[in-house]
Phi, psi and omega in degrees: 000135178289143182270138178270118177295326183295335181287331183266343182283131178295146181290128180279141178289149179294153179296148180295145179290141178278123181286161178300324181294319178294320178300318180297319180298318180297315180298314180298316180298321179295317180297316179300318180297318179296318179298316179297320178296316180297316179298319179298318179297318179297315180300315180296320179296312179300317179297321179297316178298317179298318179297318179298314180297324178295316178297316181292325178299325177293342179258012176103006181293132183239020178099182184210160177249120179258112183271349181084335176228167189292133170269145182248317185222152180215144179203142174272150172286168186300334180270348183077013183278326184231154179245127176263127184229122179270125177219125183062233182257017181229164170238123179262154173245122185234154172278130185290345180257308181277341180069006180290149179276138182248112175071189182286156176278160172278118181272093185285324177094344177212158185301130183281130179261322178203162181202163177209146177252136181293149180301335176275357176077004185272339186230142169244132177243133182234148167244128184247170183297336177279009178072017177277139173249111185240144174254133184237145173278122186287341179276312182275343184064026181245152179293148176259100180073190180279164176304148181278146177215141180225136177296130181098345177251111187257340179208126182271142181230312185238155182226149172202150176234137184289165188301329180266011173062029180255341188232131177250131175248130179236114180266146179177201179294124183106336181136212180235121178267143179246129178243142165279116186291334183291311182252006176059033182260135175286126183248358177172161175227120178272110187289136178272126181297328181254016174096342185201146170250139181249351180206158182204147177206146173266146172291159183301331177268359177077002184279342183232152170237130175255131177237141176255131181286147177284321185238002185254349181069022185236160173242136179241135174260131183240148170281127179295325183285310186272343184062027180244151179296146174258099180078187180283158176301152175274113186250120178213337185264169180294143176303134181094348180283144178271129174272102191276341184207143174222147181204138176265158166272182184294329182283338183080003180258355179237134181230136175249148174220157177225144192224168177287352177269017174075012185242144170245149178233151167241124184256134163272106188287338177290314180270348184057042177242154184228159174238133181272144175234115183244141180172344178269080185296120172061024176225126177301140174281117184255348181217140172223143175226134170252133173293161186303322181278356178075006183275338184232137174240139176243128180234149179220139168238184184297326187249002179199156174229129188233149179244132187237142167274117189294318185294316183271353182056041183239143173285128184240005178175163175199157174263160174213145181280176181294323180237358177074010188258345186275138179289147174265114183266328183195161176221156176210147178245134180297153183303331179277002178072015186262321188244130178252127176255130184232120176277122171239091179060251184264007180241148168245115179269147178241131184227149169278123180296319178296321179298320179293321181291329188263002185287000000 
């Protein structure tokens, strides 16, 4: 007969019961441990943010404005004293250093797509999602007359105002319409060879208008007086690519453009020759800025912003977000060329351009 081991093993006493007092101690200890873990995580997160800001400060970072909701467009006034920021259906005016809001907002009534401030600082022009083109008095923050409309222009995309603040150019489907801002009279329509213009800029002396085609990948230079093209189109981008941005330097002899084929160009307009700048992989270039001396170009796509030395065709700096996840919607450079404003979703970051170049 098999022997049963259990019969010979002494019976073990049951485990002692946990008292209510002991249970409470365990719960309290667990809560304390969780609180300590959470506190440690917060401290590490704060330290990480501080470390990131410290690293960014060494690269020219000057802080940021958190608006709580998405910013779409940003622009400095002609003196560089105030920053105009479009968010939702309004445009706010903020101080670029203290970030405080100045006066009432511009109540646009529909989501702002693009805007421009006149060189004399007296007018703000906006294009909204409802396709309205409105002129605003920057002092009263009220619209000047009814929305503008021009025969042949069916949808507005880009805006520019000439240096003496007398002429407004609105690019869009059909071409680019020109308005006399004083009497609100249409003085011309620059016809788009491919049906639409997506960008426009005046030369510093106001004698030329540059337009970027929506579907042709070309830039056309126009005489402001005759409203006729000056020479053949500047062709550098892939056929069908949209030229989303154009910008002159102070001399008016250098032009930058950015396109949907992920490429930016710098043109020598005297020789009508261009240099390509590649680096925005698989993202259309939506903004370009040339510094006044034409030596530096700033380009932005949805996921990156890059600074280029024009002469050496080399990238010499770039900005980066705290976590790298926020989209770049727009950029602006202060009139003195010192401060760069970069919209990252609901934040506007401020950077020293020299700091970014020298890092």
